[in-house]
C-alpha positions in Angstrom: 0.1 5.5 -3.7 -0.4 1.7 -3.7 3.3 1.2 -3.0 3.2 3.8 -0.2 0.2 2.2 1.6 1.6 -1.3 0.7 4.8 -0.5 2.6 2.9 0.0 5.8 0.3 -2.7 5.2 3.0 -5.3 4.6 4.5 -4.4 8.0 1.2 -4.5 9.9 -0.2 -7.5 8.1 2.7 -9.7 6.9 1.8 -12.6 4.6 4.0 -15.6 3.9 4.8 -16.2 0.3 5.0 -19.6 -1.3 8.6 -20.7 -2.1 9.6 -23.2 -4.7 8.8 -26.8 -3.6 6.3 -25.8 -1.0 2.7 -26.8 -1.0 0.3 -24.0 -2.1 -2.3 -23.2 0.6 -5.0 -20.6 0.8 -3.4 -17.7 2.8 -6.5 -16.3 4.4 -8.4 -19.6 5.2 -7.7 -19.4 9.0 -7.9 -15.6 9.3 -11.6 -15.1 8.8 -13.4 -12.3 6.9 -11.9 -9.6 9.1 -8.6 -10.0 7.3 -10.3 -9.3 4.0 -12.1 -6.3 5.3 -8.8 -4.9 6.5 -7.3 -5.2 3.0 -10.5 -3.6 1.6 -10.1 -0.7 4.0 -6.5 -0.2 2.9 -7.6 -0.1 -0.7 -10.3 2.5 0.1 -7.6 4.6 1.9 -5.5 4.5 -1.3 -8.4 5.6 -3.4 -9.1 8.5 -1.1 -5.4 9.5 -1.2 -5.6 9.3 -5.0 -8.4 11.9 -5.3 -6.1 15.0 -5.3 -4.0 13.4 -8.1 -7.2 12.6 -10.1 -8.4 16.1 -9.6 -5.1 17.6 -10.7 -5.3 15.5 -13.9 -9.0 15.9 -14.8 -10.0 19.4 -13.6 -7.8 21.4 -16.0 -9.3 19.6 -19.0 -12.9 19.8 -17.8 -13.3 23.3 -16.3 -10.2 25.4 -17.0 -7.7 25.5 -19.8 -5.2 22.8 -20.5 -2.4 25.3 -19.8 -2.9 24.6 -16.1 -1.4 21.2 -16.6 2.0 22.8 -16.3 1.1 23.5 -12.7 -1.2 20.6 -11.7 0.9 17.7 -13.1 4.1 18.7 -11.1 2.0 19.3 -8.0 0.4 15.8 -8.4 3.8 14.2 -8.9 5.1 16.1 -5.8 2.1 15.0 -3.8 2.6 11.3 -4.8 6.4 11.4 -4.2 5.8 13.2 -0.8 3.4 10.5 0.4 5.8 7.8 -0.7 8.6 9.4 1.2 6.3 9.8 4.2 5.5 6.1 4.1 9.2 5.2 4.0 9.8 7.5 7.0 7.0 5.9 8.9 7.9 2.4 7.9 11.5 2.4 9.2 10.7 2.6 13.0 7.6 0.4 12.5 9.7 -2.3 10.8 12.4 -2.2 13.4 9.8 -2.6 16.2 7.9 -5.5 14.4 10.9 -7.3 12.9 10.7 -10.4 15.1 6.9 -10.8 14.6 7.3 -10.5 10.8 10.0 -13.1 10.7 7.8 -15.4 12.7 4.8 -14.9 10.4 6.7 -15.1 7.2 9.1 -17.9 8.3 6.3 -20.4 9.1 6.4 -23.5 7.0 3.4 -25.7 7.0 4.9 -28.6 4.9 6.2 -31.7 6.7 
């Protein structure tokens, strides 16, 4: 789930990585606290999306017999794989439309 949401988050909010020989700078210093809240919201979305998987893994052991794991575990895996495939499907056109912006944001070099 984190990778599925991360695929889209990295396209919407690209962040430059530090390459070898570059000066390390704080990434979010000029972005304010709104940038941090956006990442917090993305994490909350992931946790909400993980609730069905958590339920599929915990409910059979708590309220019904463990034999139900034969049904719930494949369903949880299918759910996670399906959301990952959906994120890839959504990421392709989004990446193509934002490619120039991402290159500009990631390609910035602040060292002299």
